[in-house]
N, CA, C and O atoms as a Tinker XYZ file with bonds, in Angstrom:
   560  protein
     1  N     91.876000  136.303000  134.546000    73     2
     2  CA    91.177000  135.708000  133.414000    64     1     3
     3  C     90.183000  134.666000  133.914000    63     2     4     5
     4  O     90.593000  133.688000  134.540000    81     3
     5  N     88.899000  134.844000  133.657000    73     3     6
     6  CA    87.935000  133.814000  134.068000    64     5     7
     7  C     88.028000  132.585000  133.161000    63     6     8     9
     8  O     88.290000  132.693000  131.963000    81     7
     9  N     87.806000  131.424000  133.761000    73     7    10
    10  CA    87.840000  130.192000  132.982000    64     9    11
    11  C     86.544000  130.033000  132.197000    63    10    12    13
    12  O     85.515000  130.614000  132.544000    81    11
    13  N     86.610000  129.242000  131.142000    73    11    14
    14  CA    85.398000  128.965000  130.359000    64    13    15
    15  C     84.436000  128.149000  131.213000    63    14    16    17
    16  O     84.804000  127.099000  131.740000    81    15
    17  N     83.225000  128.624000  131.345000    73    15    18
    18  CA    82.225000  127.909000  132.128000    64    17    19
    19  C     81.224000  127.267000  131.176000    63    18    20    21
    20  O     80.634000  127.947000  130.337000    81    19
    21  N     81.034000  125.958000  131.306000    73    19    22
    22  CA    80.024000  125.270000  130.504000    64    21    23
    23  C     80.447000  125.094000  129.055000    63    22    24    25
    24  O     81.588000  125.377000  128.693000    81    23
    25  N     79.555000  124.645000  128.264000    73    23    26
    26  CA    79.700000  124.458000  126.816000    64    25    27
    27  C     80.728000  123.401000  126.414000    63    26    28    29
    28  O     80.661000  122.922000  125.282000    81    27
    29  N     81.649000  123.019000  127.246000    73    27    30
    30  CA    82.631000  122.013000  126.853000    64    29    31
    31  C     83.786000  122.615000  126.085000    63    30    32    33
    32  O     83.852000  123.830000  125.895000    81    31
    33  N     84.690000  121.773000  125.648000    73    31    34
    34  CA    85.896000  122.274000  125.005000    64    33    35
    35  C     85.982000  121.879000  123.551000    63    34    36    37
    36  O     84.996000  121.933000  122.817000    81    35
    37  N     87.188000  121.475000  123.135000    73    35    38
    38  CA    87.449000  121.144000  121.738000    64    37    39
    39  C     86.551000  120.028000  121.224000    63    38    40    41
    40  O     86.033000  120.103000  120.109000    81    39
    41  N     86.368000  118.992000  122.040000    73    39    42
    42  CA    85.591000  117.842000  121.575000    64    41    43
    43  C     84.160000  118.210000  121.249000    63    42    44    45
    44  O     83.559000  117.616000  120.354000    81    43
    45  N     83.605000  119.176000  121.954000    73    43    46
    46  CA    82.242000  119.595000  121.671000    64    45    47
    47  C     82.175000  120.263000  120.315000    63    46    48    49
    48  O     81.216000  120.059000  119.571000    81    47
    49  N     83.178000  121.055000  119.982000    73    47    50
    50  CA    83.185000  121.758000  118.697000    64    49    51
    51  C     83.397000  120.794000  117.544000    63    50    52    53
    52  O     82.781000  120.937000  116.487000    81    51
    53  N     84.269000  119.809000  117.743000    73    51    54
    54  CA    84.564000  118.859000  116.666000    64    53    55
    55  C     83.426000  117.884000  116.448000    63    54    56    57
    56  O     83.170000  117.478000  115.314000    81    55
    57  N     82.753000  117.507000  117.491000    73    55    58
    58  CA    81.680000  116.531000  117.372000    64    57    59
    59  C     82.177000  115.142000  117.692000    63    58    60    61
    60  O     83.347000  114.823000  117.478000    81    59
    61  N     81.306000  114.337000  118.193000    73    59    62
    62  CA    81.656000  112.967000  118.532000    64    61    63
    63  C     81.398000  112.069000  117.324000    63    62    64    65
    64  O     80.896000  112.528000  116.298000    81    63
    65  N     81.744000  110.787000  117.452000    73    63    66
    66  CA    81.519000  109.835000  116.366000    64    65    67
    67  C     80.088000  109.319000  116.431000    63    66    68    69
    68  O     79.848000  108.159000  116.767000    81    67
    69  N     79.138000  110.197000  116.105000    73    67    70
    70  CA    77.750000  109.761000  116.195000    64    69    71
    71  C     77.252000  109.167000  114.889000    63    70    72    73
    72  O     76.132000  108.657000  114.847000    81    71
    73  N     78.046000  109.212000  113.812000    73    71    74
    74  CA    77.581000  108.681000  112.529000    64    73    75
    75  C     78.077000  107.239000  112.328000    63    74    76    77
    76  O     78.687000  106.924000  111.306000    81    75
    77  N     77.812000  106.383000  113.294000    73    75    78
    78  CA    78.233000  104.991000  113.228000    64    77    79
    79  C     77.328000  104.165000  112.320000    63    78    80    81
    80  O     77.747000  103.132000  111.798000    81    79
    81  N     76.076000  104.619000  112.127000    73    79    82
    82  CA    75.165000  103.847000  111.292000    64    81    83
    83  C     75.535000  104.013000  109.821000    63    82    84    85
    84  O     76.230000  104.958000  109.447000    81    83
    85  N     75.063000  103.083000  108.993000    73    83    86
    86  CA    75.362000  103.106000  107.560000    64    85    87
    87  C     74.677000  104.307000  106.916000    63    86    88    89
    88  O     73.510000  104.587000  107.186000    81    87
    89  N     75.412000  105.006000  106.069000    73    87    90
    90  CA    74.782000  106.096000  105.323000    64    89    91
    91  C     74.462000  105.590000  103.920000    63    90    92    93
    92  O     75.076000  104.641000  103.432000    81    91
    93  N     73.502000  106.231000  103.290000    73    91    94
    94  CA    73.127000  105.778000  101.958000    64    93    95
    95  C     74.160000  106.242000  100.941000    63    94    96    97
    96  O     74.832000  107.255000  101.133000    81    95
    97  N     74.274000  105.492000   99.869000    73    95    98
    98  CA    75.288000  105.748000   98.846000    64    97    99
    99  C     74.900000  106.980000   98.043000    63    98   100   101
   100  O     73.770000  107.090000   97.569000    81    99
   101  N     75.837000  107.899000   97.893000    73    99   102
   102  CA    75.590000  109.138000   97.162000    64   101   103
   103  C     76.281000  109.045000   95.810000    63   102   104   105
   104  O     77.494000  108.845000   95.733000    81   103
   105  N     75.495000  109.191000   94.741000    73   103   106
   106  CA    76.029000  109.145000   93.384000    64   105   107
   107  C     76.328000  110.556000   92.906000    63   106   108   109
   108  O     75.825000  111.532000   93.463000    81   107
   109  N     77.161000  110.657000   91.858000    73   107   110
   110  CA    77.525000  111.984000   91.343000    64   109   111
   111  C     76.366000  112.606000   90.577000    63   110   112   113
   112  O     75.521000  111.904000   90.022000    81   111
   113  N     76.343000  113.923000   90.557000    73   111   114
   114  CA    75.343000  114.686000   89.821000    64   113   115
   115  C     76.060000  115.517000   88.772000    63   114   116   117
   116  O     77.268000  115.370000   88.583000    81   115
   117  N     75.331000  116.385000   88.089000    73   115   118
   118  CA    75.960000  117.277000   87.114000    64   117   119
   119  C     76.923000  118.213000   87.837000    63   118   120   121
   120  O     76.598000  118.759000   88.891000    81   119
   121  N     78.104000  118.391000   87.264000    73   119   122
   122  CA    79.092000  119.264000   87.887000    64   121   123
   123  C     79.921000  118.572000   88.947000    63   122   124   125
   124  O     80.666000  119.228000   89.676000    81   123
   125  N     79.805000  117.239000   89.046000    73   123   126
   126  CA    80.584000  116.474000   90.014000    64   125   127
   127  C     81.264000  115.319000   89.299000    63   126   128   129
   128  O     80.816000  114.889000   88.236000    81   127
   129  N     82.339000  114.820000   89.878000    73   127   130
   130  CA    83.096000  113.718000   89.278000    64   129   131
   131  C     83.732000  112.897000   90.390000    63   130   132   133
   132  O     84.093000  113.423000   91.443000    81   131
   133  N     83.865000  111.584000   90.136000    73   131   134
   134  CA    84.585000  110.722000   91.063000    64   133   135
   135  C     86.077000  110.891000   90.810000    63   134   136   137
   136  O     86.495000  111.137000   89.678000    81   135
   137  N     86.881000  110.759000   91.863000    73   135   138
   138  CA    88.329000  110.910000   91.710000    64   137   139
   139  C     89.041000  110.050000   92.736000    63   138   140   141
   140  O     88.467000  109.659000   93.752000    81   139
   141  N     90.311000  109.761000   92.449000    73   139   142
   142  CA    91.163000  109.060000   93.395000    64   141   143
   143  C     92.293000  109.995000   93.786000    63   142   144   145
   144  O     92.905000  110.631000   92.927000    81   143
   145  N     92.571000  110.080000   95.081000    73   143   146
   146  CA    93.569000  111.011000   95.596000    64   145   147
   147  C     94.962000  110.519000   95.199000    63   146   148   149
   148  O     95.341000  109.389000   95.508000    81   147
   149  N     95.716000  111.375000   94.516000    73   147   150
   150  CA    97.083000  111.035000   94.130000    64   149   151
   151  C     98.067000  111.400000   95.228000    63   150   152   153
   152  O     98.888000  110.577000   95.634000    81   151
   153  N     97.984000  112.641000   95.711000    73   151   154
   154  CA    98.879000  113.040000   96.802000    64   153   155
   155  C     98.280000  114.197000   97.588000    63   154   156   157
   156  O     97.509000  115.002000   97.066000    81   155
   157  N     98.658000  114.251000   98.847000    73   155   158
   158  CA    98.210000  115.319000   99.725000    64   157   159
   159  C     99.221000  116.457000   99.646000    63   158   160   161
   160  O    100.429000  116.221000   99.663000    81   159
   161  N     98.731000  117.679000   99.560000    73   159   162
   162  CA    99.619000  118.835000   99.394000    64   161   163
   163  C     99.689000  119.706000  100.635000    63   162   164   165
   164  O    100.539000  120.595000  100.701000    81   163
   165  N     98.847000  119.492000  101.603000    73   163   166
   166  CA    98.839000  120.326000  102.808000    64   165   167
   167  C     97.869000  121.481000  102.660000    63   166   168   169
   168  O     97.404000  121.771000  101.558000    81   167
   169  N     97.561000  122.145000  103.773000    73   167   170
   170  CA    96.626000  123.263000  103.816000    64   169   171
   171  C     95.262000  122.907000  103.235000    63   170   172   173
   172  O     94.605000  123.753000  102.627000    81   171
   173  N     94.837000  121.665000  103.418000    73   171   174
   174  CA    93.516000  121.273000  102.938000    64   173   175
   175  C     93.435000  121.115000  101.438000    63   174   176   177
   176  O     92.350000  121.189000  100.862000    81   175
   177  N     94.568000  120.899000  100.800000    73   175   178
   178  CA    94.586000  120.717000   99.347000    64   177   179
   179  C     95.138000  119.349000   99.003000    63   178   180   181
   180  O     95.896000  118.754000   99.770000    81   179
   181  N     94.747000  118.859000   97.835000    73   179   182
   182  CA    95.234000  117.571000   97.365000    64   181   183
   183  C     95.198000  117.543000   95.849000    63   182   184   185
   184  O     94.533000  118.354000   95.205000    81   183
   185  N     95.930000  116.588000   95.298000    73   183   186
   186  CA    95.910000  116.378000   93.857000    64   185   187
   187  C     95.157000  115.082000   93.610000    63   186   188   189
   188  O     95.456000  114.057000   94.223000    81   187
   189  N     94.172000  115.128000   92.706000    73   187   190
   190  CA    93.327000  113.964000   92.462000    64   189   191
   191  C     93.230000  113.684000   90.974000    63   190   192   193
   192  O     93.176000  114.597000   90.151000    81   191
   193  N     93.210000  112.393000   90.647000    73   191   194
   194  CA    93.015000  111.959000   89.266000    64   193   195
   195  C     91.539000  111.643000   89.109000    63   194   196   197
   196  O     91.036000  110.679000   89.685000    81   195
   197  N     90.851000  112.457000   88.327000    73   195   198
   198  CA    89.418000  112.256000   88.135000    64   197   199
   199  C     89.174000  111.136000   87.128000    63   198   200   201
   200  O     90.045000  110.801000   86.325000    81   199
   201  N     87.982000  110.571000   87.189000    73   199   202
   202  CA    87.624000  109.456000   86.318000    64   201   203
   203  C     87.540000  109.908000   84.857000    63   202   204   205
   204  O     87.742000  109.102000   83.949000    81   203
   205  N     87.246000  111.182000   84.627000    73   203   206
   206  CA    87.176000  111.681000   83.250000    64   205   207
   207  C     88.557000  111.897000   82.634000    63   206   208   209
   208  O     88.652000  112.349000   81.493000    81   207
   209  N     89.634000  111.582000   83.369000    73   207   210
   210  CA    90.985000  111.635000   82.824000    64   209   211
   211  C     91.758000  112.903000   83.129000    63   210   212   213
   212  O     92.902000  113.030000   82.691000    81   211
   213  N     91.183000  113.843000   83.859000    73   211   214
   214  CA    91.841000  115.110000   84.159000    64   213   215
   215  C     92.414000  115.060000   85.573000    63   214   216   217
   216  O     91.742000  114.624000   86.507000    81   215
   217  N     93.656000  115.508000   85.723000    73   215   218
   218  CA    94.286000  115.620000   87.042000    64   217   219
   219  C     93.918000  116.993000   87.586000    63   218   220   221
   220  O     94.170000  118.006000   86.932000    81   219
   221  N     93.331000  117.039000   88.767000    73   219   222
   222  CA    92.850000  118.318000   89.310000    64   221   223
   223  C     93.452000  118.603000   90.677000    63   222   224   225
   224  O     93.707000  117.696000   91.469000    81   223
   225  N     93.673000  119.886000   90.932000    73   223   226
   226  CA    94.072000  120.374000   92.250000    64   225   227
   227  C     92.787000  120.644000   93.015000    63   226   228   229
   228  O     91.993000  121.495000   92.612000    81   227
   229  N     92.575000  119.935000   94.106000    73   227   230
   230  CA    91.300000  120.017000   94.816000    64   229   231
   231  C     91.485000  120.592000   96.217000    63   230   232   233
   232  O     92.526000  120.432000   96.854000    81   231
   233  N     90.452000  121.252000   96.656000    73   231   234
   234  CA    90.428000  121.869000   97.978000    64   233   235
   235  C     89.396000  121.130000   98.818000    63   234   236   237
   236  O     88.253000  120.955000   98.394000    81   235
   237  N     89.801000  120.693000  100.020000    73   235   238
   238  CA    88.854000  120.016000  100.908000    64   237   239
   239  C     87.980000  121.071000  101.549000    63   238   240   241
   240  O     88.489000  122.010000  102.163000    81   239
   241  N     86.673000  120.932000  101.415000    73   239   242
   242  CA    85.767000  121.991000  101.877000    64   241   243
   243  C     85.764000  122.084000  103.394000    63   242   244   245
   244  O     86.195000  121.162000  104.086000    81   243
   245  N     85.277000  123.199000  103.898000    73   243   246
   246  CA    85.397000  123.571000  105.306000    64   245   247
   247  C     84.966000  122.539000  106.325000    63   246   248   249
   248  O     85.737000  122.216000  107.227000    81   247
   249  N     83.740000  122.005000  106.209000    73   247   250
   250  CA    83.237000  121.063000  107.212000    64   249   251
   251  C     84.023000  119.766000  107.209000    63   250   252   253
   252  O     84.173000  119.127000  108.250000    81   251
   253  N     84.533000  119.366000  106.034000    73   251   254
   254  CA    85.274000  118.107000  105.940000    64   253   255
   255  C     86.711000  118.237000  106.413000    63   254   256   257
   256  O     87.327000  117.234000  106.774000    81   255
   257  N     87.254000  119.427000  106.422000    73   255   258
   258  CA    88.695000  119.602000  106.519000    64   257   259
   259  C     89.307000  119.004000  107.778000    63   258   260   261
   260  O     90.350000  118.355000  107.699000    81   259
   261  N     88.694000  119.203000  108.926000    73   259   262
   262  CA    89.272000  118.681000  110.160000    64   261   263
   263  C     88.544000  117.457000  110.677000    63   262   264   265
   264  O     89.053000  116.775000  111.566000    81   263
   265  N     87.363000  117.158000  110.146000    73   263   266
   266  CA    86.591000  116.030000  110.652000    64   265   267
   267  C     86.843000  114.745000  109.876000    63   266   268   269
   268  O     86.885000  113.670000  110.475000    81   267
   269  N     87.013000  114.828000  108.558000    73   267   270
   270  CA    87.182000  113.632000  107.723000    64   269   271
   271  C     88.633000  113.544000  107.304000    63   270   272   273
   272  O     89.179000  114.500000  106.752000    81   271
   273  N     89.268000  112.407000  107.561000    73   271   274
   274  CA    90.677000  112.225000  107.240000    64   273   275
   275  C     90.794000  111.629000  105.849000    63   274   276   277
   276  O     90.369000  110.497000  105.616000    81   275
   277  N     91.370000  112.388000  104.924000    73   275   278
   278  CA    91.527000  111.940000  103.544000    64   277   279
   279  C     92.976000  111.511000  103.345000    63   278   280   281
   280  O     93.901000  112.248000  103.686000    81   279
   281  N     93.171000  110.305000  102.785000    73   279   282
   282  CA    94.497000  109.760000  102.550000    64   281   283
   283  C     94.743000  109.553000  101.068000    63   282   284   285
   284  O     93.824000  109.628000  100.254000    81   283
   285  N     95.975000  109.295000  100.737000    73   283   286
   286  CA    96.342000  108.990000   99.366000    64   285   287
   287  C     95.697000  107.673000   98.958000    63   286   288   289
   288  O     95.743000  106.701000   99.711000    81   287
   289  N     95.099000  107.634000   97.775000    73   287   290
   290  CA    94.451000  106.438000   97.274000    64   289   291
   291  C     92.962000  106.374000   97.562000    63   290   292   293
   292  O     92.281000  105.485000   97.051000    81   291
   293  N     92.436000  107.294000   98.368000    73   291   294
   294  CA    91.005000  107.286000   98.681000    64   293   295
   295  C     90.184000  107.708000   97.466000    63   294   296   297
   296  O     90.653000  108.459000   96.611000    81   295
   297  N     88.954000  107.213000   97.408000    73   295   298
   298  CA    88.003000  107.613000   96.376000    64   297   299
   299  C     87.158000  108.744000   96.953000    63   298   300   301
   300  O     86.576000  108.602000   98.028000    81   299
   301  N     87.091000  109.877000   96.231000    73   299   302
   302  CA    86.353000  111.036000   96.702000    64   301   303
   303  C     85.411000  111.531000   95.606000    63   302   304   305
   304  O     85.564000  111.187000   94.434000    81   303
   305  N     84.445000  112.336000   96.007000    73   303   306
   306  CA    83.548000  112.995000   95.076000    64   305   307
   307  C     83.994000  114.448000   94.972000    63   306   308   309
   308  O     84.060000  115.160000   95.974000    81   307
   309  N     84.299000  114.880000   93.755000    73   307   310
   310  CA    84.848000  116.219000   93.528000    64   309   311
   311  C     83.805000  117.076000   92.823000    63   310   312   313
   312  O     83.220000  116.664000   91.821000    81   311
   313  N     83.581000  118.264000   93.356000    73   311   314
   314  CA    82.727000  119.241000   92.691000    64   313   315
   315  C     83.570000  120.052000   91.726000    63   314   316   317
   316  O     84.555000  120.672000   92.127000    81   315
   317  N     83.187000  120.053000   90.448000    73   315   318
   318  CA    83.957000  120.766000   89.430000    64   317   319
   319  C     83.651000  122.254000   89.489000    63   318   320   321
   320  O     82.554000  122.658000   89.878000    81   319
   321  N     84.618000  123.057000   89.105000    73   319   322
   322  CA    84.449000  124.500000   89.124000    64   321   323
   323  C     84.180000  125.020000   87.721000    63   322   324   325
   324  O     84.796000  124.571000   86.754000    81   323
   325  N     83.259000  125.966000   87.615000    73   323   326
   326  CA    83.028000  126.632000   86.338000    64   325   327
   327  C     84.220000  127.521000   86.036000    63   326   328   329
   328  O     84.718000  128.216000   86.921000    81   327
   329  N     84.674000  127.505000   84.815000    73   327   330
   330  CA    85.772000  128.343000   84.316000    64   329   331
   331  C     87.141000  127.987000   84.905000    63   330   332   333
   332  O     88.122000  128.662000   84.590000    81   331
   333  N     87.243000  126.958000   85.743000    73   331   334
   334  CA    88.530000  126.482000   86.261000    64   333   335
   335  C     88.534000  124.965000   86.144000    63   334   336   337
   336  O     88.184000  124.254000   87.086000    81   335
   337  N     88.939000  124.477000   84.964000    73   335   338
   338  CA    88.842000  123.050000   84.707000    64   337   339
   339  C     89.869000  122.251000   85.491000    63   338   340   341
   340  O     89.648000  121.070000   85.757000    81   339
   341  N     90.986000  122.860000   85.870000    73   339   342
   342  CA    92.053000  122.135000   86.558000    64   341   343
   343  C     91.887000  122.168000   88.078000    63   342   344   345
   344  O     92.761000  121.687000   88.799000    81   343
   345  N     90.779000  122.726000   88.577000    73   343   346
   346  CA    90.564000  122.812000   90.022000    64   345   347
   347  C     89.206000  122.253000   90.390000    63   346   348   349
   348  O     88.297000  122.203000   89.562000    81   347
   349  N     89.072000  121.828000   91.654000    73   347   350
   350  CA    87.809000  121.292000   92.135000    64   349   351
   351  C     87.758000  121.324000   93.644000    63   350   352   353
   352  O     88.719000  121.719000   94.304000    81   351
   353  N     86.625000  120.902000   94.188000    73   351   354
   354  CA    86.417000  120.886000   95.629000    64   353   355
   355  C     85.986000  119.493000   96.064000    63   354   356   357
   356  O     85.088000  118.903000   95.464000    81   355
   357  N     86.624000  118.964000   97.110000    73   355   358
   358  CA    86.258000  117.647000   97.618000    64   357   359
   359  C     84.976000  117.793000   98.425000    63   358   360   361
   360  O     84.920000  118.527000   99.412000    81   359
   361  N     83.951000  117.078000   97.981000    73   359   362
   362  CA    82.637000  117.159000   98.618000    64   361   363
   363  C     82.456000  116.038000   99.626000    63   362   364   365
   364  O     81.907000  116.248000  100.708000    81   363
   365  N     82.930000  114.821000   99.261000    73   363   366
   366  CA    82.629000  113.646000  100.063000    64   365   367
   367  C     83.733000  112.618000   99.896000    63   366   368   369
   368  O     84.271000  112.447000   98.802000    81   367
   369  N     84.067000  111.938000  100.976000    73   367   370
   370  CA    85.012000  110.824000  100.901000    64   369   371
   371  C     84.221000  109.535000  101.026000    63   370   372   373
   372  O     83.395000  109.390000  101.928000    81   371
   373  N     84.474000  108.597000  100.118000    73   371   374
   374  CA    83.798000  107.304000  100.172000    64   373   375
   375  C     84.609000  106.339000  101.020000    63   374   376   377
   376  O     85.833000  106.273000  100.899000    81   375
   377  N     83.929000  105.594000  101.877000    73   375   378
   378  CA    84.570000  104.522000  102.621000    64   377   379
   379  C     84.881000  103.387000  101.642000    63   378   380   381
   380  O     84.366000  103.381000  100.523000    81   379
   381  N     85.708000  102.437000  102.045000    73   379   382
   382  CA    86.138000  101.367000  101.142000    64   381   383
   383  C     84.952000  100.537000  100.653000    63   382   384   385
   384  O     84.889000  100.188000   99.474000    81   383
   385  N     84.009000  100.217000  101.547000    73   383   386
   386  CA    82.864000   99.410000  101.119000    64   385   387
   387  C     81.944000  100.187000  100.186000    63   386   388   389
   388  O     81.346000   99.603000   99.282000    81   387
   389  N     81.821000  101.505000  100.396000    73   387   390
   390  CA    81.017000  102.331000   99.496000    64   389   391
   391  C     81.658000  102.403000   98.111000    63   390   392   393
   392  O     80.963000  102.357000   97.097000    81   391
   393  N     82.989000  102.515000   98.074000    73   391   394
   394  CA    83.691000  102.569000   96.796000    64   393   395
   395  C     83.564000  101.244000   96.053000    63   394   396   397
   396  O     83.436000  101.228000   94.829000    81   395
   397  N     83.598000  100.128000   96.788000    73   395   398
   398  CA    83.412000   98.820000   96.151000    64   397   399
   399  C     82.020000   98.690000   95.555000    63   398   400   401
   400  O     81.853000   98.142000   94.465000    81   399
   401  N     81.018000   99.195000   96.271000    73   399   402
   402  CA    79.654000   99.116000   95.730000    64   401   403
   403  C     79.486000  100.058000   94.530000    63   402   404   405
   404  O     78.732000   99.744000   93.610000    81   403
   405  N     80.174000  101.205000   94.523000    73   403   406
   406  CA    80.156000  102.079000   93.340000    64   405   407
   407  C     80.759000  101.352000   92.145000    63   406   408   409
   408  O     80.288000  101.499000   91.017000    81   407
   409  N     81.796000  100.571000   92.395000    73   407   410
   410  CA    82.439000   99.800000   91.338000    64   409   411
   411  C     81.485000   98.734000   90.807000    63   410   412   413
   412  O     81.453000   98.474000   89.604000    81   411
   413  N     80.709000   98.118000   91.696000    73   411   414
   414  CA    79.739000   97.100000   91.276000    64   413   415
   415  C     78.617000   97.711000   90.449000    63   414   416   417
   416  O     78.131000   97.086000   89.506000    81   415
   417  N     78.202000   98.928000   90.794000    73   415   418
   418  CA    77.153000   99.610000   90.037000    64   417   419
   419  C     77.653000  100.113000   88.687000    63   418   420   421
   420  O     76.855000  100.535000   87.851000    81   419
   421  N     78.965000  100.071000   88.468000    73   419   422
   422  CA    79.511000  100.525000   87.199000    64   421   423
   423  C     79.825000  102.009000   87.165000    63   422   424   425
   424  O     80.143000  102.547000   86.105000    81   423
   425  N     79.740000  102.680000   88.307000    73   423   426
   426  CA    80.063000  104.104000   88.363000    64   425   427
   427  C     81.575000  104.322000   88.252000    63   426   428   429
   428  O     82.023000  105.290000   87.638000    81   427
   429  N     82.354000  103.424000   88.845000    73   427   430
   430  CA    83.817000  103.513000   88.791000    64   429   431
   431  C     84.332000  102.464000   87.808000    63   430   432   433
   432  O     83.764000  101.375000   87.726000    81   431
   433  N     85.388000  102.767000   87.063000    73   431   434
   434  CA    85.940000  101.774000   86.140000    64   433   435
   435  C     86.617000  100.626000   86.881000    63   434   436   437
   436  O     86.938000  100.742000   88.064000    81   435
   437  N     86.827000   99.533000   86.187000    73   435   438
   438  CA    87.366000   98.318000   86.806000    64   437   439
   439  C     88.840000   98.450000   87.182000    63   438   440   441
   440  O     89.311000   97.735000   88.066000    81   439
   441  N     89.586000   99.360000   86.522000    73   439   442
   442  CA    91.030000   99.438000   86.771000    64   441   443
   443  C     91.386000  100.191000   88.055000    63   442   444   445
   444  O     92.565000  100.297000   88.391000    81   443
   445  N     90.405000  100.708000   88.769000    73   443   446
   446  CA    90.687000  101.430000   90.019000    64   445   447
   447  C     90.801000  100.434000   91.163000    63   446   448   449
   448  O     89.942000   99.570000   91.337000    81   447
   449  N     91.869000  100.566000   91.940000    73   447   450
   450  CA    92.050000   99.729000   93.117000    64   449   451
   451  C     91.461000  100.470000   94.302000    63   450   452   453
   452  O     91.888000  101.577000   94.629000    81   451
   453  N     90.475000   99.854000   94.946000    73   451   454
   454  CA    89.727000  100.544000   95.994000    64   453   455
   455  C     90.422000  100.472000   97.337000    63   454   456   457
   456  O     90.611000  101.504000   97.982000    81   455
   457  N     90.809000   99.285000   97.780000    73   455   458
   458  CA    91.282000   99.139000   99.157000    64   457   459
   459  C     92.791000   99.252000   99.284000    63   458   460   461
   460  O     93.318000   99.060000  100.380000    81   459
   461  N     93.507000   99.556000   98.208000    73   459   462
   462  CA    94.952000   99.732000   98.275000    64   461   463
   463  C     95.283000  101.205000   98.372000    63   462   464   465
   464  O     94.474000  102.059000   98.012000    81   463
   465  N     96.475000  101.498000   98.860000    73   463   466
   466  CA    96.908000  102.893000   98.927000    64   465   467
   467  C     97.634000  103.306000   97.659000    63   466   468   469
   468  O     98.041000  104.461000   97.532000    81   467
   469  N     97.805000  102.378000   96.709000    73   467   470
   470  CA    98.457000  102.721000   95.451000    64   469   471
   471  C     97.490000  103.518000   94.600000    63   470   472   473
   472  O     96.473000  102.992000   94.146000    81   471
   473  N     97.800000  104.769000   94.385000    73   471   474
   474  CA    96.949000  105.601000   93.542000    64   473   475
   475  C     97.239000  105.281000   92.081000    63   474   476   477
   476  O     98.329000  104.823000   91.737000    81   475
   477  N     96.259000  105.526000   91.239000    73   475   478
   478  CA    96.465000  105.207000   89.825000    64   477   479
   479  C     97.263000  106.327000   89.175000    63   478   480   481
   480  O     96.719000  107.383000   88.855000    81   479
   481  N     98.528000  106.095000   88.985000    73   479   482
   482  CA    99.419000  107.057000   88.361000    64   481   483
   483  C     99.651000  106.610000   86.930000    63   482   484   485
   484  O    100.192000  105.528000   86.700000    81   483
   485  N     99.255000  107.418000   85.976000    73   483   486
   486  CA    99.466000  107.050000   84.586000    64   485   487
   487  C    100.855000  107.493000   84.167000    63   486   488   489
   488  O    101.188000  108.675000   84.265000    81   487
   489  N    101.676000  106.549000   83.696000    73   487   490
   490  CA   103.010000  106.882000   83.238000    64   489   491
   491  C    104.078000  106.748000   84.305000    63   490   492   493
   492  O    105.232000  106.474000   83.975000    81   491
   493  N    103.742000  106.930000   85.563000    73   491   494
   494  CA   104.733000  106.857000   86.640000    64   493   495
   495  C    104.721000  105.491000   87.311000    63   494   496   497
   496  O    105.118000  105.374000   88.470000    81   495
   497  N    104.281000  104.473000   86.619000    73   495   498
   498  CA   103.973000  103.205000   87.267000    64   497   499
   499  C    105.110000  102.651000   88.112000    63   498   500   501
   500  O    104.918000  102.414000   89.305000    81   499
   501  N    106.290000  102.437000   87.531000    73   499   502
   502  CA   107.374000  101.859000   88.312000    64   501   503
   503  C    108.615000  102.731000   88.273000    63   502   504   505
   504  O    109.736000  102.228000   88.357000    81   503
   505  N    108.425000  104.004000   88.149000    73   503   506
   506  CA   109.557000  104.916000   88.018000    64   505   507
   507  C    110.381000  104.989000   89.293000    63   506   508   509
   508  O    111.610000  104.926000   89.242000    81   507
   509  N    109.715000  105.120000   90.436000    73   507   510
   510  CA   110.423000  105.261000   91.713000    64   509   511
   511  C    110.335000  104.003000   92.568000    63   510   512   513
   512  O    110.775000  104.004000   93.718000    81   511
   513  N    109.775000  102.940000   92.019000    73   511   514
   514  CA   109.572000  101.732000   92.816000    64   513   515
   515  C    110.885000  100.961000   92.946000    63   514   516   517
   516  O    111.610000  100.766000   91.971000    81   515
   517  N    111.166000  100.534000   94.161000    73   515   518
   518  CA   112.321000   99.685000   94.412000    64   517   519
   519  C    111.814000   98.390000   95.026000    63   518   520   521
   520  O    111.030000   98.398000   95.975000    81   519
   521  N    112.277000   97.270000   94.463000    73   519   522
   522  CA   111.839000   95.984000   94.963000    64   521   523
   523  C    113.036000   95.232000   95.521000    63   522   524   525
   524  O    114.119000   95.252000   94.936000    81   523
   525  N    112.839000   94.574000   96.648000    73   523   526
   526  CA   113.898000   93.800000   97.283000    64   525   527
   527  C    113.505000   92.337000   97.282000    63   526   528   529
   528  O    112.353000   91.984000   97.535000    81   527
   529  N    114.470000   91.502000   96.997000    73   527   530
   530  CA   114.277000   90.057000   97.119000    64   529   531
   531  C    114.958000   89.666000   98.410000    63   530   532   533
   532  O    116.172000   89.823000   98.543000    81   531
   533  N    114.188000   89.151000   99.376000    73   531   534
   534  CA   114.729000   88.889000  100.696000    64   533   535
   535  C    115.776000   87.774000  100.690000    63   534   536   537
   536  O    116.594000   87.694000  101.606000    81   535
   537  N    115.760000   86.929000   99.691000    73   535   538
   538  CA   116.794000   85.882000   99.585000    64   537   539
   539  C    118.138000   86.524000   99.324000    63   538   540   541
   540  O    119.146000   86.083000   99.877000    81   539
   541  N    118.181000   87.569000   98.486000    73   539   542
   542  CA   119.428000   88.253000   98.190000    64   541   543
   543  C    119.979000   88.972000   99.416000    63   542   544   545
   544  O    121.191000   88.989000   99.632000    81   543
   545  N    119.115000   89.555000  100.204000    73   543   546
   546  CA   119.544000   90.312000  101.377000    64   545   547
   547  C    120.107000   89.358000  102.441000    63   546   548   549
   548  O    121.064000   89.697000  103.137000    81   547
   549  N    119.519000   88.183000  102.562000    73   547   550
   550  CA   119.963000   87.226000  103.577000    64   549   551
   551  C    121.382000   86.717000  103.292000    63   550   552   553
   552  O    122.102000   86.359000  104.224000    81   551
   553  N    121.787000   86.682000  102.031000    73   551   554
   554  CA   123.105000   86.198000  101.680000    64   553   555
   555  C    124.216000   87.195000  101.979000    63   554   556   557
   556  O    125.378000   86.808000  102.102000    81   555
   557  N    123.873000   88.465000  102.097000    73   555   558
   558  CA   124.894000   89.503000  102.293000    64   557   559
   559  C    125.460000   89.485000  103.682000    63   558   560
   560  O    126.328000   90.295000  104.006000    81   559
């Protein structure tokens, strides 16, 4: 078996971190909606709560799937699907500072927490939350 000559390996295919400079802010267009990631489902899929109030099953598009790391609580731009209202495609992930500036422009509502990992869950607010008081634990 001959070895691969030239062209480089995995890192060449993935690309280096050449996008260190600031990118311009991208606003939503027709057929797109802002959303916050509720949970990751695997295989490039996630569940997102869109700003219009609909919970959608979203698919991370091909170029983003291995290059951009999407976490729970992130603000993303979702492309809506015709004839499939409960599904969408993740087009872009906003960095924390970009999401804050979207909030300042009034694109995102005030109740969204940008830099926290707590996703906005309607109705499930404290259902599974457990809180510990460290004073109580120290006495045991």
